[in-house]
Phi, psi and omega in degrees: 000151178285131180283139180293147179292144180258124179276117183268143180251127178290148182299325184286354178268353181285142182217121178267124181209165177222135180297133180294142181261001183284125178292166185297318183294326178291324177295320178295316179297321179296319179291320178296320178295322178296319178296315179297323179295317178296317177296323179296321178298312180297319181295317182296315181294318178298322182291315180289337179248034183295342177293340179275001179251152178229129178267114181282000181265301182239356178077002181244135179255110177256176178297323178297321178296318180295316178298316179298313181298319180296312182295317181292321181291321181289321184270336178224201176255007179092164182248354178089358178284329173234128185225152173282137184240337180268156180302316181294325178293319179291321178295320178298316179295328182286311189260351180240307184293319180298313174299323178299319178301317180294316180298318181297316179294323177295321178295316178298314181294320179296320178294317179297321180292313184294320189253358180226292186295320181296318180292320178296317180296314181295323178294318178295318180294320178296319177296323178294317178295319180297322180296333182268357182277104175216135179055037179264171178251125177262119180250114180261110182101113181248043174277212183296314181287314181295318179296321177296321177295320179296315179300318181291322177299316181291326176291334177274005174104001179285121180293153183297325181288352178259016179233132179239128181253131177243125181199166175250354181271121184295321180296317178296321179292323178296319178297317179293321180292324177297332179278000178091011182274154170281134185232153177220121178271097183195168178275115185285353176282350181268144180301317185298329180292310181289330175292326180294329179266012175054055183296332180292338180260005183283157175276333178193162179232132176245124182246117177221065187283343179096338176237136183296317182295319178293317180299317180294321178295322177295320178298317177301315180294315181295321181293325179290324181278333182226082187297334187249006181272129178297135181236126175246138185223144175263122182237131183274324183264133179297326181296337183266358181296317180297322178296322179295319176296318179296330179288342177123007180288139175276326182225131178242121181250127175251105182303323180294317180295320181293320177296320177297324178297316179294317181295316180294321179295327181293336179289339178263007179139132181296338181294332181292310179296322179295322180290319177297320178294323176298319181296324184280336184264164181266343185248029177266188179286333177228156181226136177262128180218159178238136181209168178272147180296142179271165181298325181290336184270347181296130181092347180263160181283158178298329182288349183262015180297138179269345185268342182175196180256118181287136180248317184217159174229125174263111182239100185067236178266003183262148175242116186251130178276166183292346181269353184273150185293332183297337182273003176287344176224106179289142185244158177301139180090352178295144172246128188256133170255120185223159174257126180239171180290136181272193184272347180256127177281154178132000000 
C-alpha cells in the first residue's frame, strides 16, 4: 500500500504558550491600575515642577490646576489655558507625557477590542459559519483516531469546510484549524456544544473522545438532539460496545478488535490483511462503499450491479448476504454494500 504523505512542520512555526488563568475582571482591574499608575507619574512630576507651568487665566497654579492639566494633556493635546513654559517642563511633556498618552490610548483600545469588539466579531463570525453548516460531518475528538478519520474523509473528497471538529485540547484544535476545518473548543457532552455545531443538520457524527464513558455520553447527547443522523463511535473495550449501541450509535468501531482481525488474517496469508486494509482505505486497489439502490437496479439481482460487486443488502432492520435468495430482487429503500475499483491499478 502507498504510505501517506507526512506533513512536516518548520521549526520557526513552533510556539510554546500557556492559556492565561487571569479572569476577565482581574484583567480589567490590572489595566485600570496601569492607567492610574501612568497618570500618577505624570501628576506627581507636574506637581513638583509646577513652577514650570503657567496659568493664562489667573496666573496661579493650584493642585486642581495641575490635576486638570495632567488629565487634559494625557487624554488630548491640551487647550492652551495652562502651558509649560520652562525647558524641563516642555521636555517632560515631550518625552514622558506623550508616550504616556499613547500607552493610555492603546490600553483603552485594547480593552475595548478584547471585551467588546472581539466578542461581537467572533459571535457574528460564528453565526455566519453556523448558517453554512448543512450536511457536514461533526468529528468529536481530534486525537489519533479523530485526526485519522478527518484525513480519510478529506481524501475521499469531503471538503474541509464541511467538517467541524469539537475538542477541548488546544493543540488538537490548532492542528485541525491549520487544515482549514471549523473548530469549537467545548465539552461535547453538553447540549449547547452540539447545538452550536448544528448536529441536527449534520450528515454524520464521528465520536473519538478517547474514553469509552465520555464517548458513550456524547453518543447519548447527539442521539437525543439528532435522532436521524448516523453516529459512528470508537470504543476501546469490547464490554462497552453493547452500551454504545444502546446509547444510539449506528456503527461501533473497536480499534483493538480491528487490529486483531488484521493480525489474525495475516497468519493465513499476507494477502488477507492487505485486502482488508485496501477495503478500509480510499487509495487502495479496491474500495468498500455503501449506497442506496438506484431506480434502474430495483428488481434486478445484487450480482448484476454495474458499479461493483455487491456483498450485502441492508433492508430495513435486516442484513442480507449475497448468497441469500432475497437479494435476487433488489427493493426500493435497499442500501447496498459493494466493492468497487480503487484508485490504484493492479
